N, C-alpha and C positions, 0 to 999 in steps of 0.2 A: 576818374578816380571813383572808387566805390563809396557808396554811402555807408554809414556805420551799421545800419540794419542789415544790409547785404553782406557786409563783412562778418557780422555775428552769425548770420545764417550759414555762411561758407564754413566757419569754424565748427558749426554743429553737425556738418556732414561727416560721413565716414571717409577715411583716407583710403582710397583704392589705387592710387598711383604706385606702381611697384618701385620705381626709382626713389620715391620719397620714403617708402618703407625701408629700403636698403640704406638710404642716407641716415635715417633715424637710428637704424641698427649700428651703423658705423660711429655715429656720435656717442651712443651709449657704450659701445666697445672702447672708444677712446677714453671716456670717463673712467671705466673700469681699469684700464691699463694705467691711467694717470694715478688712480688711487693706489695701485700696487707699487708704482714707482715712488710715491710719497712714503709708503711703508718702508721700502728699501732704504731710501735716503735717511729717514729718521732712525732706523736701526743701525745703519752704518756710521752715521756721524753723531748720533745722540750718545749721552753718557748713561742712559738707563735709569735716571733718577726721577722721582716724583711721578708725574702724570704720563710719562712716556709709554708705559705699558697700557694704560687706559686709552690713550690716544691711538696707539697702534691697533688695539682691538676694535675701536670705533671705525677706523679707516678700513680695516680688513672686512668688517661687516658691511660697510658701504660698498666696497669693491664686489663682494659676493652678491649683494642686492642688485647692484648695477648689472652684473653678469646675468643674473636670473631675469632681470627686466629686459635685457637685450634679447634673449631668446624668446621671451614671452611677447615682446613687441613685434618681433619679426614673424612669428608663426601664429599669432592670434588672429581671430577674425578681424576684419578692418575696424580699427578703433576710430573714435571721433577725433578730429584734428585738435580740438582744444585739450583733450586728454593726453595726446602725444606730446603737445607742447608743455603741459604741466609736468609730465614725467621727465622730459629732457631738461627743463629749467630746474627742477628739483635736484636731480642728480648732478647737473653741472654746477649749480650753486653750492651744493654740499661738498663736492670735490674741490672747488675753488676756495671755499672757506677753510677746508682742511689743509690745503696747501699753504695758505697764508698762516694758519695757526702753527703748522709744522715748522715753517721757516722762522717764525717768531720764537717758538720754543727752542729751536736749535741756536738761535742768536742769543737768547737769554742764558742757555747752558754755556755757550762760548764765553759770554761776558763774566759769568760767575766763576769760571775756572781760572 
């Protein structure tokens, strides 16, 4: 097992493994497609009241950002491993929270009708 200092040094290195860059590309692409799916579900099943338009705009911008990040991550000079992890965790967390918020919003709209 690696010591903590060795693990920290490993994350400070640039990611040069091609398969890992492709894997990160696929993860960000999945997040972008998930955000688009959230927008479709909210617009199909939502009633268009209150915060639905703002929420839809937020998730569309999140999807566009994730798409741009996907291309930049794949074609950029080798990035540091910690930076790639931050990008993936950031977009993954944002899409996950958006999905939970979308389903809660749809449930509240369903209860109120």
